[in-house]
Every structure is written in structure tokens, then in C-alpha cells.
Backbone as CSV, one residue per row, in Angstrom:
resi,resn,N_x,N_y,N_z,CA_x,CA_y,CA_z,C_x,C_y,C_z
1,MET,-0.003,-6.886,2.261,1.035,-7.285,2.634,2.394,-6.120,2.909
2,SER,2.657,-6.571,4.206,3.482,-5.261,5.004,5.103,-4.960,3.563
3,SER,5.464,-3.942,4.094,6.954,-3.748,3.394,8.086,-4.463,3.852
4,ASP,8.069,-4.884,5.161,8.814,-5.570,5.985,8.321,-7.503,6.187
5,ALA,7.489,-7.354,5.486,6.819,-8.757,5.297,7.869,-9.190,3.164
6,VAL,7.559,-7.804,2.610,7.564,-8.074,1.351,8.997,-8.354,1.375
7,TYR,10.024,-7.297,2.373,11.545,-7.609,2.350,11.884,-9.014,2.895
8,ARG,11.411,-9.673,3.730,11.648,-10.703,4.282,11.334,-11.991,3.049
9,ALA,10.357,-12.054,2.197,10.062,-12.447,1.095,10.984,-12.359,0.359
10,MET,11.386,-11.093,0.225,12.848,-11.359,-0.992,13.860,-11.604,-0.527
11,LEU,13.994,-11.770,0.662,15.738,-12.455,0.687,15.060,-13.979,1.023
12,ASP,14.572,-14.140,1.168,14.102,-16.207,1.456,14.052,-16.067,0.121
13,ALA,13.237,-15.640,-0.851,13.289,-15.883,-2.705,14.838,-15.638,-2.699
14,ARG,15.415,-14.587,-2.896,16.841,-14.804,-3.006,17.445,-15.759,-3.167
15,VAL,17.875,-16.157,-1.096,18.710,-17.434,-1.259,17.702,-19.036,-1.893
16,LEU,16.944,-19.500,-2.150,16.434,-20.063,-2.713,16.913,-20.319,-4.246
17,LEU,16.851,-18.838,-5.085,17.305,-18.736,-6.695,18.577,-18.836,-6.747
18,ASP,19.079,-17.984,-5.790,20.343,-17.979,-6.069,21.659,-18.925,-6.755
19,ALA,21.983,-18.548,-7.703,22.811,-18.993,-8.857,23.931,-20.198,-8.103
20,ASP,24.744,-19.635,-7.382,25.459,-20.086,-6.622,25.402,-21.273,-5.934
21,HIS,24.160,-21.553,-5.362,24.022,-22.680,-4.936,22.817,-23.404,-5.326
22,PRO,23.484,-24.125,-6.851,22.137,-25.065,-7.326,22.014,-26.134,-6.849
23,GLY,21.611,-26.644,-5.471,20.746,-27.222,-4.932,20.206,-26.658,-3.630
24,LYS,19.974,-25.224,-3.802,19.070,-24.639,-2.919,17.778,-24.210,-4.122
25,GLN,18.012,-24.394,-5.023,16.810,-23.729,-5.777,15.550,-23.917,-5.756
26,ALA,14.523,-22.904,-5.870,13.396,-23.509,-5.784,12.633,-24.762,-6.057
27,PRO,12.260,-25.430,-5.866,11.915,-26.917,-6.930,11.013,-26.619,-7.437
28,VAL,10.197,-25.288,-7.077,8.720,-25.221,-8.320,9.191,-24.649,-9.751
29,HIS,8.281,-24.852,-10.736,8.938,-24.191,-12.140,8.115,-23.321,-12.317
30,GLY,8.696,-21.977,-12.737,8.142,-20.110,-13.397,9.502,-19.655,-12.386
31,GLU,8.638,-18.569,-11.708,9.614,-17.393,-10.844,8.750,-16.639,-10.085
32,ARG,9.713,-16.388,-9.167,9.422,-15.482,-8.593,9.334,-14.200,-8.812
33,CYS,8.707,-13.397,-8.775,8.026,-11.904,-9.116,7.507,-11.045,-7.507
34,ILE,7.882,-9.985,-7.694,7.590,-8.959,-6.847,6.516,-8.025,-8.089
35,ALA,5.266,-8.195,-7.592,4.577,-7.359,-7.873,3.945,-5.634,-7.479
36,PHE,4.003,-4.875,-7.934,3.734,-3.333,-7.627,2.740,-3.093,-8.350
37,ARG,2.560,-1.769,-8.022,2.146,-0.917,-8.944,1.996,0.346,-9.317
38,VAL,1.771,0.811,-10.188,1.472,1.984,-11.253,0.256,2.533,-11.906
39,SER,0.318,3.484,-11.225,-1.316,4.150,-11.765,-2.380,3.265,-11.931
40,GLY,-2.042,2.642,-10.794,-3.735,1.635,-10.439,-3.504,0.476,-10.815
41,GLU,-2.813,0.837,-12.610,-2.015,-1.216,-12.722,-0.949,-1.694,-12.409
42,CYS,-1.197,-3.164,-12.475,-0.181,-4.400,-11.939,0.505,-4.659,-12.936
43,TYR,1.874,-4.156,-12.103,3.018,-4.853,-12.694,4.037,-6.379,-12.303
44,LEU,5.006,-6.886,-12.890,5.913,-7.557,-12.294,7.039,-7.440,-12.635
45,ILE,7.608,-7.991,-12.360,8.934,-8.310,-12.282,10.323,-9.327,-11.203
46,GLU,10.942,-9.671,-11.923,11.758,-10.492,-11.734,12.588,-10.463,-10.012
47,ILE,11.942,-11.576,-9.333,13.104,-10.978,-7.681,13.934,-11.175,-8.063
48,VAL,14.999,-11.984,-8.985,16.288,-11.664,-8.847,16.974,-9.964,-9.398
49,THR,15.892,-9.487,-10.127,16.656,-8.698,-10.241,16.186,-7.379,-9.393
50,VAL,15.628,-7.712,-8.463,15.311,-6.754,-7.159,16.432,-6.730,-6.131
51,ARG,17.517,-5.801,-5.595,18.296,-6.010,-4.542,17.751,-5.594,-3.426
52,GLU,15.985,-4.655,-2.967,16.216,-4.101,-2.114,14.815,-3.325,-2.502
53,VAL,14.259,-2.929,-1.525,12.698,-2.351,-1.560,12.693,-0.925,-0.655
54,ILE,12.295,-0.174,-0.445,13.310,1.253,0.258,12.082,1.948,0.715
55,SER,11.299,2.465,1.375,10.683,3.334,1.632,11.414,5.049,0.734
56,PRO,10.251,5.833,-0.098,11.429,6.618,-0.588,12.383,7.746,-0.042
57,PRO,13.670,8.349,-0.098,14.202,8.857,1.121,14.318,10.183,0.276
58,ALA,14.888,11.196,0.415,14.765,12.528,-0.511,15.621,12.350,-1.444
59,ILE,14.956,12.951,-2.647,15.654,12.614,-3.613,15.807,14.302,-4.344
60,VAL,16.970,14.171,-4.797,18.110,15.277,-5.152,18.021,15.447,-6.913
61,ALA,17.576,16.327,-7.187,17.253,16.678,-8.811,18.245,17.042,-9.357
62,VAL,18.695,16.404,-11.170,19.895,16.849,-11.487,19.503,17.194,-12.510
63,PRO,20.294,17.948,-12.639,19.742,20.036,-13.869,20.285,18.760,-15.206
64,GLY,18.886,19.143,-15.653,19.443,18.255,-17.661,19.159,17.070,-17.188
65,ALA,18.827,16.347,-16.616,18.826,14.643,-16.639,16.648,14.668,-17.693
66,SER,16.695,13.669,-18.061,15.351,13.560,-18.610,14.685,13.318,-18.031
67,ALA,13.317,13.381,-18.082,12.273,13.660,-17.534,11.891,12.213,-16.894
68,GLU,12.072,11.111,-17.586,12.131,9.681,-16.467,12.911,9.763,-15.294
69,VAL,14.328,10.795,-15.058,15.028,10.495,-13.791,14.381,11.546,-13.183
70,LEU,14.084,10.933,-12.137,13.690,12.093,-11.081,14.629,12.803,-10.202
71,GLY,16.199,12.203,-10.058,17.257,12.740,-9.421,17.827,11.744,-8.982
72,VAL,18.520,11.721,-7.693,19.380,10.455,-7.028,19.000,10.647,-5.654
73,ILE,19.524,9.040,-5.189,19.400,8.855,-3.986,20.833,8.425,-3.401
74,ASN,20.678,8.989,-2.231,22.001,8.545,-1.011,21.508,7.226,-0.401
75,LEU,22.388,6.074,-0.945,21.531,4.846,-0.826,23.119,4.339,0.438
76,ARG,22.907,4.551,1.759,24.421,4.084,2.100,25.184,4.047,1.726
77,GLY,25.548,5.339,1.444,27.079,5.936,1.039,27.157,6.351,-0.316
78,SER,25.983,5.399,-1.303,25.949,5.335,-2.740,25.771,6.026,-2.760
79,VAL,25.852,6.787,-4.591,24.993,7.348,-5.518,24.008,6.838,-5.904
80,VAL,22.442,6.855,-6.002,21.667,5.443,-6.907,20.774,6.757,-7.576
81,SER,20.233,6.746,-8.728,20.094,7.415,-9.873,18.556,7.078,-9.384
82,VAL,17.294,8.118,-9.816,15.747,7.155,-9.230,15.292,7.721,-10.546
83,ILE,14.574,6.282,-11.056,13.403,6.659,-12.616,11.620,6.491,-11.636
84,ASN,11.163,7.048,-12.734,9.607,7.876,-11.995,9.632,6.636,-12.785
85,ALA,8.996,5.609,-12.304,8.154,4.114,-13.717,6.887,4.831,-13.897
86,ARG,6.156,6.265,-13.754,5.189,6.672,-14.094,5.503,6.789,-16.142
87,ARG,6.758,8.059,-15.288,6.689,8.436,-16.401,7.690,7.486,-17.705
88,VAL,8.141,6.555,-17.858,8.833,5.470,-18.387,7.440,4.693,-18.936
89,LEU,6.565,4.446,-18.156,5.478,3.658,-18.727,4.418,4.447,-19.498
90,GLY,4.901,5.665,-19.874,3.998,6.802,-20.193,3.063,7.255,-19.912
91,LEU,2.851,7.741,-18.537,1.983,7.921,-17.353,2.103,9.114,-16.921
92,PRO,1.173,10.009,-16.633,1.977,11.202,-15.620,1.481,10.892,-14.219
93,GLY,2.678,12.170,-13.864,2.828,12.058,-12.636,4.091,11.085,-11.649
94,LYS,4.006,11.610,-10.545,5.107,10.727,-9.688,4.051,9.963,-8.480
95,ALA,4.559,8.684,-8.127,4.468,8.031,-6.751,4.507,9.142,-5.893
96,ASP,3.586,9.621,-4.835,3.966,10.107,-3.517,2.669,10.103,-2.473
97,GLY,2.546,9.008,-2.320,1.497,8.605,-1.103,2.373,7.676,0.049
98,PRO,1.633,7.300,0.693,2.111,6.743,1.471,2.875,5.907,1.719
99,GLY,1.845,5.150,0.423,2.351,3.464,-0.206,3.732,3.712,-0.830
100,ALA,4.105,4.772,-1.318,4.831,4.698,-2.144,6.565,4.387,-2.472
101,ARG,6.742,3.206,-2.965,7.885,2.418,-2.501,9.045,2.849,-3.971
102,MET,10.624,2.168,-3.470,11.603,2.535,-4.567,12.134,1.153,-4.462
103,LEU,12.180,0.548,-6.006,12.530,-0.809,-6.225,14.137,-0.705,-6.683
104,VAL,14.747,-1.127,-5.891,16.346,-1.069,-6.343,16.369,-1.966,-7.192
105,LEU,16.763,-1.602,-8.170,16.755,-2.754,-8.782,18.837,-2.904,-9.331
106,ASP,18.894,-4.247,-9.831,20.095,-4.985,-10.585,20.657,-4.204,-11.473
107,ASP,21.217,-3.057,-12.302,20.731,-2.542,-13.709,22.676,-3.178,-14.602
108,ASP,23.058,-4.122,-14.360,24.435,-4.397,-14.939,25.542,-4.345,-14.027
109,GLY,25.290,-4.379,-12.367,25.897,-4.311,-11.734,26.043,-3.290,-11.086
110,ASP,25.163,-2.226,-11.598,24.815,-0.643,-10.715,23.470,-1.022,-10.201
111,ALA,23.102,-0.091,-9.240,21.554,0.167,-8.637,20.926,1.263,-9.514
112,ILE,19.696,0.785,-9.498,18.898,1.963,-9.706,17.907,2.087,-8.901
113,ALA,17.234,3.171,-8.448,15.735,3.012,-7.879,14.871,3.080,-8.651
114,VAL,13.678,2.301,-8.621,12.871,2.648,-9.729,11.351,3.261,-8.580
115,LEU,10.697,4.597,-8.504,9.940,5.282,-7.484,8.033,4.150,-8.209
116,VAL,7.985,3.951,-7.110,5.966,3.146,-8.052,5.566,3.132,-6.995
117,ASP,4.172,3.429,-7.171,2.945,3.744,-6.159,2.555,2.679,-5.087
118,SER,3.281,1.594,-4.943,3.171,0.580,-3.876,3.714,-0.536,-4.518
119,VAL,3.837,-1.556,-3.210,4.847,-2.877,-3.576,3.496,-3.213,-2.718
120,GLU,3.081,-4.272,-3.767,1.429,-5.061,-3.351,2.666,-6.531,-3.069
121,ASP,3.274,-7.240,-3.353,3.371,-9.212,-2.905,4.459,-9.750,-3.570
122,ILE,5.089,-10.500,-3.299,5.811,-11.593,-4.065,5.169,-12.970,-4.994
123,VAL,4.592,-12.821,-6.084,4.031,-13.913,-6.695,4.726,-14.786,-7.281
124,HIS,4.687,-16.008,-7.767,5.297,-16.990,-8.691,4.086,-17.273,-9.422
125,VAL,5.226,-16.920,-10.345,4.541,-17.172,-12.044,5.075,-18.215,-12.660
126,ASN,3.628,-18.570,-13.049,4.018,-20.392,-13.700,4.383,-19.780,-15.051
127,GLY,5.751,-20.554,-16.135,5.638,-20.309,-17.404,4.551,-20.264,-18.052
128,GLU,3.471,-21.054,-18.270,2.506,-22.045,-18.688,0.956,-20.855,-18.467
129,ALA,1.138,-20.299,-16.966,0.116,-19.438,-17.263,0.747,-18.135,-17.913
130,LEU,1.953,-17.800,-18.457,2.149,-16.891,-18.742,1.306,-16.399,-20.171
131,ASP,0.729,-15.145,-20.592,-0.095,-15.204,-22.196,0.740,-14.027,-22.877
132,PRO,1.220,-14.273,-24.214,1.773,-13.547,-25.217,1.604,-11.895,-25.021
133,ALA,2.827,-11.162,-24.737,2.308,-9.898,-24.357,1.206,-9.527,-25.499
134,PRO,0.961,-8.139,-25.033,0.087,-7.208,-25.545,0.743,-6.986,-26.596
135,ALA,-0.120,-6.894,-28.107,0.615,-6.980,-29.821,0.398,-5.665,-29.941
136,ALA,-0.376,-4.432,-29.289,-0.638,-3.237,-29.944,-0.277,-2.570,-28.910
137,GLY,0.112,-1.235,-28.624,0.038,-0.392,-27.423,1.389,0.490,-27.999
138,VAL,1.484,1.318,-26.818,2.308,2.755,-27.081,3.406,2.068,-26.969
139,GLU,4.666,1.769,-27.944,5.856,1.766,-28.034,6.967,2.946,-27.448
140,PRO,7.883,2.373,-26.721,8.758,1.123,-26.512,7.765,0.120,-25.371
141,THR,7.047,0.527,-24.769,6.406,0.819,-23.272,6.031,-1.299,-23.948
142,VAL,5.172,-1.770,-25.509,4.752,-2.766,-24.971,6.347,-4.031,-25.324
143,SER,7.294,-3.522,-26.249,8.261,-3.962,-26.622,9.275,-4.503,-24.907
144,GLN,8.617,-3.874,-23.662,9.488,-4.309,-22.586,8.433,-5.403,-21.652
145,VAL,7.476,-5.757,-22.363,6.486,-6.629,-21.439,6.523,-7.925,-22.170
146,ARG,7.068,-8.954,-20.671,7.237,-10.672,-21.522,6.112,-10.967,-21.737
147,GLY,4.975,-10.580,-21.133,3.481,-11.537,-20.863,2.600,-10.802,-20.633
148,THR,1.243,-11.643,-20.360,0.331,-11.204,-18.715,0.157,-12.298,-18.027
149,VAL,0.196,-12.258,-16.972,-0.625,-12.682,-16.127,-1.920,-12.540,-15.813
150,THR,-2.725,-13.738,-14.856,-3.533,-12.899,-14.224,-3.793,-13.195,-12.613
151,LEU,-4.060,-12.207,-11.907,-3.869,-12.402,-10.393,-5.085,-12.013,-10.000
152,GLY,-5.834,-12.873,-9.518,-7.089,-12.641,-8.228,-7.387,-12.054,-8.882
153,GLY,-7.890,-12.565,-10.888,-9.391,-11.503,-11.183,-8.254,-10.528,-12.685
154,GLU,-7.472,-10.071,-11.714,-6.868,-9.080,-12.479,-4.976,-9.225,-13.678
155,ILE,-5.386,-8.147,-14.624,-4.490,-8.669,-15.645,-2.759,-8.470,-14.636
156,ALA,-1.882,-8.577,-14.701,-0.825,-8.208,-14.441,0.206,-8.399,-15.767
157,PHE,1.179,-7.261,-15.946,2.033,-7.525,-17.157,3.331,-7.502,-16.211
158,LEU,3.788,-9.146,-17.131,5.663,-9.151,-16.859,6.153,-8.363,-17.231
159,LEU,7.257,-7.789,-16.811,8.377,-6.682,-17.790,9.105,-7.750,-17.719
160,HIS,10.268,-7.686,-18.926,11.871,-7.952,-19.153,12.427,-7.629,-17.443
161,ARG,13.578,-8.305,-17.075,14.364,-8.320,-16.222,14.905,-6.505,-16.308
162,SER,15.642,-5.919,-18.151,15.510,-4.553,-18.380,14.343,-3.689,-18.408
163,GLY,13.009,-4.090,-17.909,12.059,-3.415,-18.621,11.692,-2.295,-18.071
164,LEU,12.074,-1.783,-16.909,12.599,-0.335,-16.756,13.990,0.507,-17.010
165,THR,14.362,-0.183,-16.619,15.644,0.594,-16.937,16.224,0.603,-18.136
166,GLN,16.231,-0.384,-19.052,16.624,0.254,-20.470,15.567,1.680,-21.087
167,LEU,14.406,1.668,-20.394,13.550,2.451,-21.218,13.781,4.038,-20.877
168,ALA,14.414,3.803,-19.505,14.557,5.285,-19.118,16.664,5.599,-19.442
169,ALA,16.720,4.884,-20.099,18.313,4.915,-20.585,18.286,5.815,-21.323
């Protein structure tokens, strides 16, 4: 799915899920999520948390910032911090291929951008299909996973709304 198609689908989903318009909420049970990849693994985050998906602009490094923070970007006149999803999830390197995207997330009213390898699709996650989060793994990453779901034969990790931003705080 192209990034333009993902963006259009995000806008459609936000209208359906807008809390200010209860009559327009999606008639299905479950959640709409954005599927993205980090180091080959599939992750999901609720679409209501994502403000937009953008191609990565130039990042300005911030001296003394933590290892998870790549720097800042200028997003239509606002300075937005950029987090490296790989570092937050305990993985080496950073996304730099042609498919790399930034998920601009709403973090308690502030925007924060998360650099991911690619954005795959928008999926509907039925709560009944959600399996429990893994019981073992590297903390604090495991505590940020709400559960897992199988998408096309592959396991995807559904993150808590603040799963990426709180780990980098």
C-alpha cells in the first residue's frame, strides 16, 4: 500500500473514530491500527494515536540527547523530536531505506515523530483475536506490548498507545 493510500485510509479512520462524533464511530468491534516494520518485525499502534505519516525530512541532531533521540525536525513550523524506533525496541541501527517513514504521534497533546523502516497498512484488530503479550523478553519492551495478533500468517506486536514514546522518555 502506498504512503498516500495509507494517509487517506488514516484520515477516513480518524473520522470514523472521532470521539466528538459518536454517531460516526466505526460499527465494528475492535481497533484500527497502523502496521509498521522495524528491523523486519511487524508492529501495530492504534491509529487514533497517529497524527500523520511522513517521509523523513532532514533531522537536526541534538547534542546530549539520549541514544533513542535522533534529533528534531521542522514540521510546518513546529519543532518535533524524532525517536529511533529501533533503539527504543532494543535493536541496532536506524531506518534509512527508501521505505522509511516517520509516524507523527500524539504524546499528550505534543507531537513526537518515530522513525520506522516502513509503514505497511491499516488493519482492523478484533479484541477477540488479540493474544496475550509475551511473558518473557527484554524489559521494558515487553511491558509496552499489549498483545500479539496474527496477520497473514505473521505475528504482529500491538503496542500500548504510549509504547514508543514512553520508552524513549
